A tleap script that builds the chain and sets N, CA, C and O, in Angstrom:
source leaprc.protein.ff14SB
mol = sequence {
  NMET LYS ASP TYR LYS LYS HIE GLU LEU LEU
  VAL GLU LYS LEU CYS ARG ASP ALA GLY HIE
  GLU VAL ASP THR GLN VAL PRO TYR TRP SER
  ASP TYR LYS GLY LYS ASP SER PHE MET ASP
  ILE VAL LEU TYR ASN ASN LEU ALA ILE GLU
  CYS LYS PHE GLN LYS GLY THR GLY THR ALA
  ASP GLU LYS PHE PRO TYR VAL MET GLN GLU
  CYS PHE LYS ASN TRP GLY GLY GLY ILE ILE
  CVAL
}
set mol.1.N position { 76.683 132.392 111.308 }
set mol.1.CA position { 75.770 133.940 111.375 }
set mol.1.C position { 76.554 134.964 112.102 }
set mol.1.O position { 76.711 134.818 113.314 }
set mol.2.N position { 76.958 135.772 111.619 }
set mol.2.CA position { 77.842 136.807 112.167 }
set mol.2.C position { 77.196 137.365 113.806 }
set mol.2.O position { 76.002 137.460 114.092 }
set mol.3.N position { 77.967 137.569 114.402 }
set mol.3.CA position { 77.222 138.316 115.594 }
set mol.3.C position { 76.503 139.593 115.850 }
set mol.3.O position { 75.931 139.851 116.909 }
set mol.4.N position { 76.571 140.423 114.753 }
set mol.4.CA position { 75.907 141.241 114.548 }
set mol.4.C position { 74.204 141.139 114.200 }
set mol.4.O position { 73.266 141.813 114.625 }
set mol.5.N position { 74.247 140.109 113.339 }
set mol.5.CA position { 73.116 139.432 113.001 }
set mol.5.C position { 72.143 139.060 113.870 }
set mol.5.O position { 70.940 139.320 113.897 }
set mol.6.N position { 73.074 138.197 114.813 }
set mol.6.CA position { 72.035 137.590 116.391 }
set mol.6.C position { 71.791 138.575 117.241 }
set mol.6.O position { 70.864 138.533 118.050 }
set mol.7.N position { 72.653 139.599 117.122 }
set mol.7.CA position { 72.079 140.776 117.893 }
set mol.7.C position { 70.704 141.465 117.548 }
set mol.7.O position { 69.772 141.765 118.294 }
set mol.8.N position { 70.903 141.664 115.852 }
set mol.8.CA position { 69.539 142.126 115.459 }
set mol.8.C position { 68.189 141.284 116.047 }
set mol.8.O position { 67.244 141.734 116.695 }
set mol.9.N position { 68.468 139.746 115.536 }
set mol.9.CA position { 67.600 138.869 115.697 }
set mol.9.C position { 67.066 138.894 117.014 }
set mol.9.O position { 65.886 138.593 117.192 }
set mol.10.N position { 67.966 139.291 118.159 }
set mol.10.CA position { 67.613 138.916 119.455 }
set mol.10.C position { 66.873 140.002 119.655 }
set mol.10.O position { 65.788 139.674 120.136 }
set mol.11.N position { 66.985 141.275 119.484 }
set mol.11.CA position { 66.344 142.404 119.921 }
set mol.11.C position { 65.202 142.416 119.019 }
set mol.11.O position { 64.313 143.034 119.604 }
set mol.12.N position { 64.807 142.040 117.906 }
set mol.12.CA position { 63.522 141.701 117.161 }
set mol.12.C position { 62.849 140.945 117.987 }
set mol.12.O position { 61.715 141.320 118.285 }
set mol.13.N position { 63.359 139.740 118.543 }
set mol.13.CA position { 62.512 138.497 119.152 }
set mol.13.C position { 61.880 139.282 120.646 }
set mol.13.O position { 60.766 139.046 121.114 }
set mol.14.N position { 62.815 140.178 121.184 }
set mol.14.CA position { 62.410 140.705 122.124 }
set mol.14.C position { 61.204 141.500 122.227 }
set mol.14.O position { 60.311 141.364 123.063 }
set mol.15.N position { 61.288 142.500 121.114 }
set mol.15.CA position { 59.783 143.298 120.731 }
set mol.15.C position { 58.889 142.622 120.278 }
set mol.15.O position { 57.761 143.100 120.393 }
set mol.16.N position { 59.000 141.534 119.731 }
set mol.16.CA position { 57.954 140.765 119.438 }
set mol.16.C position { 57.133 140.095 120.401 }
set mol.16.O position { 55.907 140.036 120.486 }
set mol.17.N position { 58.335 139.439 121.344 }
set mol.17.CA position { 57.710 138.769 122.806 }
set mol.17.C position { 57.141 139.781 123.488 }
set mol.17.O position { 56.127 139.480 124.117 }
set mol.18.N position { 57.599 141.164 123.550 }
set mol.18.CA position { 56.977 142.136 124.431 }
set mol.18.C position { 55.435 142.518 123.497 }
set mol.18.O position { 54.788 143.546 123.695 }
set mol.19.N position { 55.245 141.974 122.980 }
set mol.19.CA position { 53.827 142.104 121.873 }
set mol.19.C position { 53.972 143.329 120.911 }
set mol.19.O position { 52.937 143.995 120.885 }
set mol.20.N position { 54.809 143.729 120.243 }
set mol.20.CA position { 55.359 144.955 119.475 }
set mol.20.C position { 55.114 144.267 118.030 }
set mol.20.O position { 55.412 143.075 117.955 }
set mol.21.N position { 54.587 144.918 116.850 }
set mol.21.CA position { 54.507 144.370 115.776 }
set mol.21.C position { 55.709 145.104 114.829 }
set mol.21.O position { 55.697 146.317 114.620 }
set mol.22.N position { 56.513 144.401 114.410 }
set mol.22.CA position { 57.613 145.387 113.816 }
set mol.22.C position { 57.571 144.768 112.339 }
set mol.22.O position { 56.828 143.877 111.928 }
set mol.23.N position { 58.587 145.490 111.633 }
set mol.23.CA position { 59.233 145.639 110.368 }
set mol.23.C position { 60.740 145.521 110.587 }
set mol.23.O position { 61.307 145.801 111.644 }
set mol.24.N position { 61.291 145.102 109.540 }
set mol.24.CA position { 62.712 144.784 109.559 }
set mol.24.C position { 63.352 145.133 108.358 }
set mol.24.O position { 62.867 144.970 107.238 }
set mol.25.N position { 64.782 145.761 108.689 }
set mol.25.CA position { 65.445 146.372 107.459 }
set mol.25.C position { 64.304 147.367 106.632 }
set mol.25.O position { 63.754 147.014 105.589 }
set mol.26.N position { 64.178 148.061 106.994 }
set mol.26.CA position { 63.150 149.365 106.488 }
set mol.26.C position { 64.011 150.262 105.565 }
set mol.26.O position { 64.877 150.994 106.042 }
set mol.27.N position { 63.796 150.204 104.425 }
set mol.27.CA position { 64.460 151.477 103.710 }
set mol.27.C position { 64.264 152.875 103.851 }
set mol.27.O position { 63.231 153.488 104.119 }
set mol.28.N position { 65.221 153.217 103.668 }
set mol.28.CA position { 64.953 155.173 103.923 }
set mol.28.C position { 66.117 155.450 103.181 }
set mol.28.O position { 66.907 154.618 102.734 }
set mol.29.N position { 66.198 157.321 103.030 }
set mol.29.CA position { 67.270 157.952 102.345 }
set mol.29.C position { 68.056 158.359 103.603 }
set mol.29.O position { 67.546 158.864 104.603 }
set mol.30.N position { 69.063 158.142 103.471 }
set mol.30.CA position { 69.964 158.810 104.603 }
set mol.30.C position { 70.521 160.016 104.354 }
set mol.30.O position { 71.323 159.970 103.421 }
set mol.31.N position { 70.360 161.281 104.944 }
set mol.31.CA position { 71.278 162.365 104.724 }
set mol.31.C position { 72.629 162.070 104.859 }
set mol.31.O position { 73.450 162.286 103.968 }
set mol.32.N position { 72.927 161.516 106.096 }
set mol.32.CA position { 74.098 160.918 106.777 }
set mol.32.C position { 75.139 160.548 105.571 }
set mol.32.O position { 76.086 161.244 105.206 }
set mol.33.N position { 74.741 159.297 105.047 }
set mol.33.CA position { 75.538 158.598 103.948 }
set mol.33.C position { 75.236 159.330 102.590 }
set mol.33.O position { 75.982 159.377 101.612 }
set mol.34.N position { 74.225 159.788 102.703 }
set mol.34.CA position { 73.878 160.299 101.134 }
set mol.34.C position { 73.568 159.584 100.155 }
set mol.34.O position { 73.894 159.812 98.989 }
set mol.35.N position { 72.732 158.402 100.658 }
set mol.35.CA position { 72.467 157.133 99.869 }
set mol.35.C position { 71.219 156.850 100.378 }
set mol.35.O position { 70.672 157.734 101.038 }
set mol.36.N position { 70.515 155.530 100.164 }
set mol.36.CA position { 69.460 154.855 100.602 }
set mol.36.C position { 70.342 153.919 101.409 }
set mol.36.O position { 71.444 153.434 101.154 }
set mol.37.N position { 69.377 153.786 102.661 }
set mol.37.CA position { 69.802 153.010 103.685 }
set mol.37.C position { 68.809 152.266 104.242 }
set mol.37.O position { 67.673 152.274 103.768 }
set mol.38.N position { 69.180 151.476 105.416 }
set mol.38.CA position { 67.811 150.440 106.351 }
set mol.38.C position { 68.215 150.498 107.483 }
set mol.38.O position { 69.327 150.239 107.942 }
set mol.39.N position { 67.045 150.942 108.086 }
set mol.39.CA position { 66.641 150.695 109.772 }
set mol.39.C position { 66.584 149.294 109.924 }
set mol.39.O position { 65.966 148.551 109.162 }
set mol.40.N position { 67.478 148.798 111.289 }
set mol.40.CA position { 67.245 147.778 111.331 }
set mol.40.C position { 65.713 147.088 111.758 }
set mol.40.O position { 65.208 146.069 111.287 }
set mol.41.N position { 65.153 148.021 112.830 }
set mol.41.CA position { 63.574 147.708 113.039 }
set mol.41.C position { 63.034 148.865 113.252 }
set mol.41.O position { 63.619 149.856 113.689 }
set mol.42.N position { 61.333 148.735 112.800 }
set mol.42.CA position { 60.748 149.850 113.039 }
set mol.42.C position { 59.717 149.258 113.739 }
set mol.42.O position { 59.357 148.208 113.207 }
set mol.43.N position { 59.095 149.558 114.766 }
set mol.43.CA position { 58.079 149.110 115.503 }
set mol.43.C position { 56.874 150.275 115.262 }
set mol.43.O position { 56.978 151.499 115.184 }
set mol.44.N position { 55.695 149.398 115.176 }
set mol.44.CA position { 54.543 150.053 114.198 }
set mol.44.C position { 53.873 151.328 114.974 }
set mol.44.O position { 52.961 151.973 114.456 }
set mol.45.N position { 54.318 151.579 116.043 }
set mol.45.CA position { 54.236 152.809 116.787 }
set mol.45.C position { 55.404 154.314 116.645 }
set mol.45.O position { 55.557 155.369 117.260 }
set mol.46.N position { 56.119 153.533 115.301 }
set mol.46.CA position { 56.779 154.457 114.740 }
set mol.46.C position { 58.217 154.829 115.178 }
set mol.46.O position { 58.813 155.807 114.725 }
set mol.47.N position { 58.838 153.791 116.288 }
set mol.47.CA position { 59.948 154.031 116.998 }
set mol.47.C position { 60.934 153.296 116.206 }
set mol.47.O position { 60.598 152.183 115.801 }
set mol.48.N position { 62.277 153.808 115.875 }
set mol.48.CA position { 63.198 152.907 115.010 }
set mol.48.C position { 64.117 152.413 116.038 }
set mol.48.O position { 64.427 153.159 116.966 }
set mol.49.N position { 64.594 151.192 115.955 }
set mol.49.CA position { 65.737 150.881 116.644 }
set mol.49.C position { 66.807 150.232 116.040 }
set mol.49.O position { 66.738 149.030 115.784 }
set mol.50.N position { 67.956 151.014 115.741 }
set mol.50.CA position { 69.140 150.729 115.155 }
set mol.50.C position { 70.022 149.763 116.135 }
set mol.50.O position { 70.146 150.079 117.318 }
set mol.51.N position { 70.665 148.512 115.591 }
set mol.51.CA position { 71.293 147.804 116.606 }
set mol.51.C position { 72.627 147.794 116.016 }
set mol.51.O position { 72.784 147.516 114.827 }
set mol.52.N position { 73.528 148.066 116.740 }
set mol.52.CA position { 75.018 148.260 116.904 }
set mol.52.C position { 75.689 147.189 117.618 }
set mol.52.O position { 75.310 146.873 118.745 }
set mol.53.N position { 76.698 146.585 117.018 }
set mol.53.CA position { 77.232 145.608 117.574 }
set mol.53.C position { 78.773 145.409 117.259 }
set mol.53.O position { 79.128 144.763 116.273 }
set mol.54.N position { 79.952 146.169 118.406 }
set mol.54.CA position { 80.893 146.021 117.896 }
set mol.54.C position { 82.069 145.488 118.819 }
set mol.54.O position { 82.446 145.950 119.896 }
set mol.55.N position { 82.560 144.367 118.100 }
set mol.55.CA position { 83.222 143.512 118.811 }
set mol.55.C position { 84.926 143.920 119.263 }
set mol.55.O position { 85.535 143.583 120.278 }
set mol.56.N position { 85.355 144.695 118.191 }
set mol.56.CA position { 86.541 145.358 118.591 }
set mol.56.C position { 86.722 147.110 118.566 }
set mol.56.O position { 85.935 147.871 119.128 }
set mol.57.N position { 87.707 147.459 117.932 }
set mol.57.CA position { 87.842 148.980 118.168 }
set mol.57.C position { 87.276 149.138 116.593 }
set mol.57.O position { 87.171 148.342 115.661 }
set mol.58.N position { 86.982 150.478 116.754 }
set mol.58.CA position { 86.124 151.081 115.323 }
set mol.58.C position { 85.785 152.287 115.744 }
set mol.58.O position { 86.306 153.046 116.562 }
set mol.59.N position { 84.618 152.385 114.919 }
set mol.59.CA position { 83.906 154.019 114.587 }
set mol.59.C position { 82.314 153.827 115.470 }
set mol.59.O position { 81.903 154.751 116.172 }
set mol.60.N position { 81.622 152.679 115.336 }
set mol.60.CA position { 80.577 152.700 115.650 }
set mol.60.C position { 79.833 153.760 116.640 }
set mol.60.O position { 78.793 154.352 116.351 }
set mol.61.N position { 80.545 153.890 117.840 }
set mol.61.CA position { 80.117 155.217 118.586 }
set mol.61.C position { 79.917 156.515 117.971 }
set mol.61.O position { 78.935 157.249 118.074 }
set mol.62.N position { 81.217 156.732 117.175 }
set mol.62.CA position { 81.084 157.932 116.695 }
set mol.62.C position { 79.678 158.304 115.536 }
set mol.62.O position { 79.402 159.457 115.205 }
set mol.63.N position { 79.091 157.353 115.158 }
set mol.63.CA position { 78.098 157.184 114.396 }
set mol.63.C position { 76.758 157.329 115.051 }
set mol.63.O position { 75.780 157.325 114.303 }
set mol.64.N position { 76.558 157.468 116.459 }
set mol.64.CA position { 75.472 157.617 117.231 }
set mol.64.C position { 74.728 158.929 116.701 }
set mol.64.O position { 73.590 158.930 116.232 }
set mol.65.N position { 75.465 159.924 116.833 }
set mol.65.CA position { 74.663 160.909 116.743 }
set mol.65.C position { 73.893 161.490 115.084 }
set mol.65.O position { 72.970 162.244 114.775 }
set mol.66.N position { 74.697 160.804 114.490 }
set mol.66.CA position { 74.075 160.884 112.905 }
set mol.66.C position { 72.586 159.736 113.017 }
set mol.66.O position { 71.534 159.865 112.391 }
set mol.67.N position { 72.923 158.706 113.959 }
set mol.67.CA position { 72.020 157.656 113.684 }
set mol.67.C position { 70.700 158.228 114.191 }
set mol.67.O position { 69.609 158.196 113.622 }
set mol.68.N position { 71.047 158.813 115.495 }
set mol.68.CA position { 69.690 159.375 116.126 }
set mol.68.C position { 69.055 160.544 115.343 }
set mol.68.O position { 67.875 160.780 115.600 }
set mol.69.N position { 69.605 161.212 114.535 }
set mol.69.CA position { 69.223 162.175 113.564 }
set mol.69.C position { 68.451 161.889 112.451 }
set mol.69.O position { 67.697 162.640 111.832 }
set mol.70.N position { 68.769 160.510 112.228 }
set mol.70.CA position { 67.887 159.877 110.970 }
set mol.70.C position { 66.559 159.399 111.463 }
set mol.70.O position { 65.496 159.548 110.860 }
set mol.71.N position { 66.744 158.734 112.766 }
set mol.71.CA position { 65.990 158.309 113.412 }
set mol.71.C position { 64.736 159.199 113.639 }
set mol.71.O position { 63.630 158.747 113.343 }
set mol.72.N position { 64.866 160.397 114.131 }
set mol.72.CA position { 64.092 161.491 114.433 }
set mol.72.C position { 63.585 161.882 113.662 }
set mol.72.O position { 62.401 162.187 113.809 }
set mol.73.N position { 64.386 162.102 112.199 }
set mol.73.CA position { 63.973 163.157 111.076 }
set mol.73.C position { 62.718 161.764 110.280 }
set mol.73.O position { 61.690 162.172 109.739 }
set mol.74.N position { 62.943 160.608 110.322 }
set mol.74.CA position { 62.382 159.354 109.550 }
set mol.74.C position { 61.120 158.799 110.420 }
set mol.74.O position { 60.098 158.363 109.890 }
set mol.75.N position { 61.312 158.869 111.720 }
set mol.75.CA position { 60.321 158.130 112.341 }
set mol.75.C position { 59.865 159.020 113.459 }
set mol.75.O position { 58.744 158.770 113.902 }
set mol.76.N position { 60.462 159.910 113.940 }
set mol.76.CA position { 59.795 160.722 115.263 }
set mol.76.C position { 60.497 160.067 116.374 }
set mol.76.O position { 60.138 160.292 117.530 }
set mol.77.N position { 61.470 159.272 116.112 }
set mol.77.CA position { 62.118 158.916 117.481 }
set mol.77.C position { 62.905 157.325 117.326 }
set mol.77.O position { 62.694 156.457 116.479 }
set mol.78.N position { 63.770 157.328 118.359 }
set mol.78.CA position { 64.411 156.174 117.718 }
set mol.78.C position { 65.470 155.722 119.227 }
set mol.78.O position { 65.796 156.532 120.095 }
set mol.79.N position { 65.780 154.505 119.208 }
set mol.79.CA position { 66.996 154.365 120.132 }
set mol.79.C position { 67.727 153.431 119.544 }
set mol.79.O position { 67.271 152.820 118.578 }
set mol.80.N position { 69.134 153.147 120.103 }
set mol.80.CA position { 70.142 152.460 119.564 }
set mol.80.C position { 70.425 151.572 120.476 }
set mol.80.O position { 70.631 151.976 121.620 }
set mol.81.N position { 70.505 150.084 120.164 }
set mol.81.CA position { 70.997 149.480 121.339 }
set mol.81.C position { 72.068 148.279 120.731 }
set mol.81.O position { 72.683 147.549 121.508 }
savepdb mol mol.pdb
quit
């Protein structure tokens, strides 16, 4: 199993263990990507959670502002873990 998927599953488990009902891989239209996309986790109180895992160099941190914009536009709020 890939490291990023382990990260997503851990966050999902923590949310469930805290008593939250969650949906995973929730489809939405991404203005940033210009196509359908998926939010990793959405709690039933409409908080979106995007899981980012970066093992080496890359651009994950450059995507944070766009991810947060999508979270607020589609769910009214969100966090990145």
